[in-house]
Residue, then its C-alpha position, 0 to 999 in steps of 0.5 A: m189419481r188420488s192423493v195418499t193420506r196418512e190413513d193409507d200410510d198407516r194401513l201399509l205400515a200395518m200390512l208390512a208389520l203383519r207380513s214380517s210377523g209371518k201372516r200370509p197376504s191372504e190372511i192380511a187381505a181377509g182382515c182388511g177387505l183387500t185382495s191377497q194380490y193387492v197386499s203382496t203387490v204393495t208390500n213387495r214394492v216397499r221391499r223392492d224400494d228399500e233394497a234399491q236404496e240400500g243396494a243389498d238383498l233385504s229379503a231375510a229382514y222383511w218376511p219369512 
């Protein structure tokens, strides 16, 4: 298993920002050389983890 780097974190933050701005995972993936499934999975995982930590549904605060 490879360690997560600062570059990985920055890429994930960029994907989250793009999804929050209304971009679809397929659009983000095309620009990053990734699959739309990967973009969906990792960004949804962040949202689920945040919801678990907050104990509330945060879907309205993430993406349209």
